[in-house]
C-alpha positions as a Python dict, from the first residue, in 0.01 Angstrom:
ca = {
    (1, 'M'): (0, 0, 0),
    (2, 'A'): (-216, -276, 146),
    (3, 'K'): (-238, -323, 515),
    (4, 'K'): (-79, -638, 639),
    (5, 'R'): (-349, -849, 788),
    (6, 'R'): (-275, -1066, 1088),
    (7, 'R'): (-437, -1410, 1053),
    (8, 'T'): (-516, -1545, 1394),
    (9, 'R'): (-691, -1865, 1453),
    (10, 'T'): (-778, -2051, 1765),
    (11, 'V'): (-590, -2355, 1875),
    (12, 'T'): (-823, -2566, 1657),
    (13, 'G'): (-744, -2356, 1348),
    (14, 'V'): (-1097, -2235, 1310),
    (15, 'R'): (-1173, -1882, 1170),
    (16, 'Y'): (-1449, -1689, 1340),
    (17, 'W'): (-1648, -1396, 1218),
    (18, 'H'): (-1865, -1116, 1364),
    (19, 'A'): (-2101, -858, 1196),
    (20, 'G'): (-2159, -508, 1326),
    (21, 'W'): (-2113, -140, 1256),
    (22, 'S'): (-1809, -14, 1084),
    (23, 'G'): (-1553, 196, 1262),
    (24, 'R'): (-1351, -84, 1422),
    (25, 'R'): (-972, -116, 1355),
    (26, 'V'): (-758, -421, 1355),
    (27, 'G'): (-659, -490, 1709),
    (28, 'D'): (-976, -345, 1856),
    (29, 'L'): (-1168, -540, 2121),
    (30, 'L'): (-1532, -617, 2063),
    (31, 'L'): (-1727, -594, 2376),
    (32, 'P'): (-2062, -754, 2460),
    (33, 'V'): (-2363, -519, 2468),
    (34, 'A'): (-2365, -518, 2844),
    (35, 'R'): (-2013, -354, 2854),
    (36, 'Q'): (-2058, -120, 2564),
    (37, 'Q'): (-2106, 256, 2625),
    (38, 'G'): (-2317, 513, 2445),
    (39, 'V'): (-2673, 586, 2364),
    (40, 'Y'): (-2707, 315, 2096),
    (41, 'A'): (-2589, 47, 2344),
    (42, 'D'): (-2819, 191, 2610),
    (43, 'V'): (-3124, 171, 2376),
    (44, 'L'): (-3032, -181, 2268),
    (45, 'R'): (-3007, -291, 2631),
    (46, 'M'): (-3344, -141, 2708),
    (47, 'S'): (-3511, -301, 2415),
    (48, 'V'): (-3376, -647, 2514),
    (49, 'V'): (-3487, -598, 2871),
    (50, 'E'): (-3838, -501, 2748),
    (51, 'S'): (-3852, -794, 2505),
    (52, 'R'): (-3763, -1031, 2791),
    (53, 'K'): (-4047, -895, 3004),
    (54, 'R'): (-4307, -931, 2721),
    (55, 'T'): (-4211, -1265, 2568),
    (56, 'A'): (-4367, -1603, 2620),
    (57, 'D'): (-4038, -1768, 2519),
    (58, 'P'): (-3868, -1888, 2837),
    (59, 'D'): (-3532, -1898, 2670),
    (60, 'L'): (-3547, -1524, 2568),
    (61, 'A'): (-3702, -1424, 2907),
    (62, 'S'): (-3426, -1598, 3105),
    (63, 'G'): (-3149, -1463, 2900),
    (64, 'R'): (-3046, -1796, 2769),
    (65, 'I'): (-3093, -1661, 2420),
    (66, 'Y'): (-2921, -1336, 2348),
    (67, 'D'): (-2713, -1306, 2655),
    (68, 'M'): (-2598, -948, 2668),
    (69, 'N'): (-2281, -1046, 2834),
    (70, 'K'): (-2150, -1244, 2534),
    (71, 'I'): (-2018, -1165, 2178),
    (72, 'Y'): (-2173, -1369, 1896),
    (73, 'V'): (-1964, -1514, 1627),
    (74, 'T'): (-1985, -1761, 1350),
    (75, 'T'): (-1764, -1996, 1167),
    (76, 'D'): (-1959, -1936, 846),
    (77, 'R'): (-1809, -1623, 666),
    (78, 'D'): (-2127, -1606, 448),
    (79, 'F'): (-2351, -1586, 749),
    (80, 'A'): (-2156, -1296, 896),
    (81, 'H'): (-2152, -1128, 562),
    (82, 'A'): (-2540, -1179, 542),
    (83, 'W'): (-2584, -1044, 889),
    (84, 'A'): (-2397, -722, 802),
    (85, 'V'): (-2624, -684, 510),
    (86, 'C'): (-2964, -775, 666),
    (87, 'V'): (-2947, -665, 1032),
    (88, 'P'): (-3082, -418, 1103),
    (89, 'D'): (-3325, -391, 826),
    (90, 'P'): (-3153, -176, 561),
    (91, 'S'): (-3435, 69, 550),
    (92, 'L'): (-3360, 156, 914),
    (93, 'V'): (-2988, 214, 871),
    (94, 'P'): (-3015, 578, 766),
    (95, 'M'): (-3225, 663, 1071),
    (96, 'L'): (-2993, 467, 1311),
    (97, 'Q'): (-2700, 651, 1170),
    (98, 'A'): (-2863, 992, 1208),
    (99, 'L'): (-2983, 918, 1570),
    (100, 'Y'): (-2684, 729, 1701),
    (101, 'R'): (-2394, 833, 1479),
    (102, 'V'): (-2313, 483, 1382),
    (103, 'G'): (-2120, 408, 1069),
    (104, 'Q'): (-2191, 169, 782),
    (105, 'R'): (-2230, -204, 822),
    (106, 'A'): (-1913, -434, 826),
    (107, 'Y'): (-1806, -780, 919),
    (108, 'Y'): (-1490, -877, 1090),
    (109, 'E'): (-1260, -1176, 1126),
    (110, 'V'): (-1200, -1205, 1493),
    (111, 'E'): (-982, -1374, 1746),
    (112, 'L'): (-1186, -1509, 2033),
    (113, 'L'): (-1076, -1408, 2383),
    (114, 'D'): (-1170, -1516, 2743),
    (115, 'A'): (-1308, -1275, 3007),
    (116, 'D'): (-946, -1154, 3091),
    (117, 'A'): (-871, -1078, 2721),
    (118, 'N'): (-646, -1368, 2665),
    (119, 'P'): (-678, -1592, 2367),
    (120, 'L'): (-948, -1839, 2405),
    (121, 'L'): (-784, -2182, 2435),
    (122, 'T'): (-1093, -2391, 2431),
    (123, 'A'): (-1385, -2424, 2194),
    (124, 'P'): (-1646, -2138, 2224),
    (125, 'E'): (-1981, -2217, 2380),
    (126, 'P'): (-2251, -2286, 2111),
    (127, 'D'): (-2503, -2017, 2058),
    (128, 'P'): (-2841, -2152, 2190),
    (129, 'D'): (-3024, -1929, 1930),
    (130, 'Y'): (-2876, -2149, 1651),
    (131, 'P'): (-2906, -2510, 1767),
    (132, 'G'): (-2806, -2632, 1411),
    (133, 'G'): (-2452, -2509, 1482),
    (134, 'G'): (-2208, -2268, 1326),
    (135, 'S'): (-2277, -1987, 1565),
    (136, 'Y'): (-2102, -1946, 1909),
    (137, 'Q'): (-2073, -1710, 2202),
    (138, 'A'): (-1756, -1591, 2375),
    (139, 'D'): (-1668, -1324, 2643),
    (140, 'L'): (-1467, -1099, 2408),
    (141, 'A'): (-1319, -1084, 2062),
    (142, 'R'): (-1042, -889, 1894),
    (143, 'V'): (-1062, -772, 1538),
    (144, 'V'): (-808, -924, 1301),
    (145, 'A'): (-949, -818, 966),
    (146, 'I'): (-1224, -588, 844),
    (147, 'H'): (-1450, -657, 546),
    (148, 'R'): (-1719, -435, 382),
    (149, 'P'): (-2033, -614, 277),
    (150, 'H'): (-2124, -642, -94),
    (151, 'M'): (-2374, -916, -85),
    (152, 'S'): (-2730, -836, -210),
    (153, 'Y'): (-3009, -832, 53),
    (154, 'T'): (-3185, -1124, -119),
    (155, 'V'): (-2881, -1339, -111),
    (156, 'G'): (-2827, -1231, 257),
    (157, 'Q'): (-3175, -1346, 344),
    (158, 'I'): (-3108, -1687, 192),
    (159, 'H'): (-2795, -1723, 415),
    (160, 'M'): (-2990, -1610, 718),
    (161, 'A'): (-3260, -1858, 654),
    (162, 'R'): (-3017, -2139, 598),
    (163, 'M'): (-2845, -2072, 934),
    (164, 'A'): (-3190, -2068, 1104),
    (165, 'G'): (-3249, -2415, 973),
    (166, 'D'): (-3506, -2320, 708),
    (167, 'R'): (-3503, -2519, 384),
    (168, 'V'): (-3385, -2291, 105),
}
């Protein structure tokens, strides 16, 4: 018997997507990296802090790009699907799974929430990492549907380049 999926959209009727590790369930909250617990989150936070110390990019150094207190989402389902396929590099996934006991990759349809876990009633903030649009940041999100990636790595790379503004 198929699970009943709850279709939740914002007041504007827009659907949002997020990619990450599997293991989430419908109704689960997605927390920003700054609020996650566990060794994997600790290592990720340390790597971002170190990257900020070593970069010449003022936006990365200041935390304007990749704010660890935000969840990143997209209105482009293919981009979330591609992110699930391409990030991290697929050759690293078995090592990360062994070290950190993370699952497979997945992408989720999500409901955006404010800092108090209430439905977001305004448009989310644009993601400064993707000035071309289509990517946003929010305080929290709730999983409303779960999808397993099936896109090829090559097709995923094309979607990633398109979102970055590269001509494909």
